[in-house]
C-alpha positions in Angstrom: 89.5 -64.9 -71.2 91.4 -67.9 -70.1 94.8 -67.3 -68.6 95.5 -64.1 -70.6 94.8 -61.9 -67.6 96.7 -64.2 -65.3 100.0 -63.7 -67.2 102.7 -61.9 -65.3 104.4 -59.0 -67.1 106.9 -58.0 -64.5 109.9 -59.1 -66.6 108.6 -57.4 -69.7 108.0 -54.1 -67.9 111.5 -54.3 -66.3 112.9 -54.8 -69.8 111.3 -51.6 -71.0 107.9 -52.6 -72.3 105.5 -49.7 -72.3 101.8 -50.4 -72.3 100.0 -48.0 -74.7 96.4 -46.9 -74.3 93.9 -49.0 -76.3 92.8 -46.1 -78.4 96.4 -45.4 -79.5 97.1 -49.1 -80.2 93.9 -49.4 -82.2 94.6 -46.2 -84.2 98.2 -47.3 -84.9 97.2 -50.8 -85.9 94.6 -49.4 -88.4 97.1 -47.0 -89.8 99.6 -49.8 -90.3 97.0 -52.0 -92.0 95.8 -49.3 -94.3 99.4 -48.5 -95.3 99.9 -52.1 -96.5 99.6 -53.0 -100.2 96.0 -53.7 -101.3 96.9 -57.4 -102.0 98.0 -57.8 -98.4 95.0 -56.0 -96.9 92.7 -58.2 -98.9 94.3 -61.4 -97.5 93.2 -60.4 -94.0 89.9 -62.1 -93.5 88.1 -63.2 -90.4 85.2 -65.5 -89.9 83.6 -68.0 -92.2 82.4 -67.5 -95.8 78.8 -66.6 -96.3 77.8 -70.1 -97.6 79.2 -71.8 -94.5 77.5 -69.2 -92.3 74.2 -69.9 -94.0 74.6 -73.6 -93.4 75.5 -73.1 -89.7 72.6 -70.7 -89.1 70.1 -73.1 -90.9 71.3 -76.0 -88.7 71.1 -73.8 -85.6 67.6 -72.6 -86.3 66.4 -76.1 -87.1 67.8 -77.3 -83.8 66.1 -74.5 -82.0 62.8 -75.6 -83.6 63.5 -79.2 -82.8 63.7 -80.3 -86.4 66.6 -82.0 -88.1 69.0 -79.6 -89.9 
């Protein structure tokens, strides 16, 4: 995870940061997301579109078989 876990949080804790349990953070984030307008929720996308995924997988499988993609 790179340097994420090497980051010191002492100053943030002294300033009042409270670390919430992952379950609470996840639940609260989902509730926030579901409360957003539909148009905003639909904008949130992750990953690549299905056509690009198909291209990448085809090339990967071809490489695995030793044939040109």
